[in-house]
C-alpha positions in Angstrom: -0.2 -6.7 -2.1 1.4 -7.2 1.2 -1.8 -8.7 2.7 -2.0 -11.1 -0.4 1.4 -12.2 0.2 1.0 -12.7 3.8 -1.9 -15.0 3.3 0.2 -17.5 1.0 0.9 -20.7 2.6 3.5 -23.4 1.8 1.8 -25.8 -0.6 -0.4 -23.1 -2.3 -0.1 -22.7 -6.2 0.9 -19.7 -7.8 0.8 -18.6 -11.5 2.2 -15.8 -13.6 -0.3 -14.5 -16.3 -0.1 -12.1 -19.1 -2.8 -10.1 -21.0 -3.2 -11.4 -24.5 -4.1 -7.9 -26.0 -6.3 -5.0 -25.8 -10.1 -5.9 -25.7 -9.3 -9.6 -25.3 -11.3 -11.8 -23.0 -8.3 -14.3 -22.4 -5.0 -14.4 -20.5 -2.0 -16.4 -20.9 -0.7 -18.4 -18.1 3.2 -18.3 -18.5 4.3 -20.2 -15.4 2.8 -22.5 -12.4 4.8 -23.0 -9.3 4.0 -24.2 -5.6 5.0 -21.9 -2.9 7.6 -23.5 -0.7 8.3 -20.7 2.0 7.0 -16.9 2.8 9.9 -15.7 4.6 9.5 -13.6 7.9 12.6 -11.6 7.5 12.3 -7.8 6.6 12.2 -8.5 2.8 9.1 -10.9 3.0 10.4 -13.2 0.1 8.2 -15.7 -1.3 10.1 -19.0 -2.5 8.5 -20.8 -5.2 9.2 -24.1 -6.8 8.3 -23.4 -10.5 6.8 -26.8 -11.7 5.9 -25.3 -15.3 8.4 -22.4 -15.9 7.9 -22.1 -19.7 4.1 -22.3 -20.1 1.8 -20.8 -22.7 -1.6 -21.6 -21.6 -4.6 -19.7 -22.8 -7.6 -19.3 -20.5 -10.5 -17.1 -20.1 -9.6 -14.0 -18.2 -12.7 -14.2 -15.8 -12.0 -10.5 -14.7 -8.3 -11.0 -13.8 -6.8 -8.0 -15.6 -5.2 -6.2 -12.6 -1.7 -7.4 -11.5 -2.5 -9.5 -8.3 -5.5 -11.8 -7.5 -6.6 -14.3 -5.1 -6.6 -16.1 -2.9 -9.3 -18.4 -4.6 -11.0 -21.5 -3.5 -11.6 -24.4 -5.8 -15.2 -24.6 -4.7 -15.8 -20.9 -5.6 -14.3 -20.9 -9.0 -15.3 -24.3 -10.4 -13.4 -25.5 -13.6 -11.9 -22.1 -14.1 -9.0 -22.6 -11.5 -8.5 -26.1 -12.9 -7.8 -24.6 -16.4 -5.2 -22.4 -14.8 -3.5 -24.5 -12.2 -3.4 -28.0 -13.4 0.1 -29.4 -13.5 
């Protein structure tokens, strides 16, 4: 988890997701934000500007059932990332 956090850069988009239920092929995107800062102090906090904090966007899971994913490249994922991260 720490390596993924350390790979975050200001301007990256971040999403909070939830599974829609057992045996489902979709996830719900609950919030979308933009990374503002990744602190270098001992607690390594990530500061996010939550652009859509109360979102309920249902999208294909595309294998994203674990807790943390990415980073992704828009070129690698095609339209799927657009479904998730559009503001």
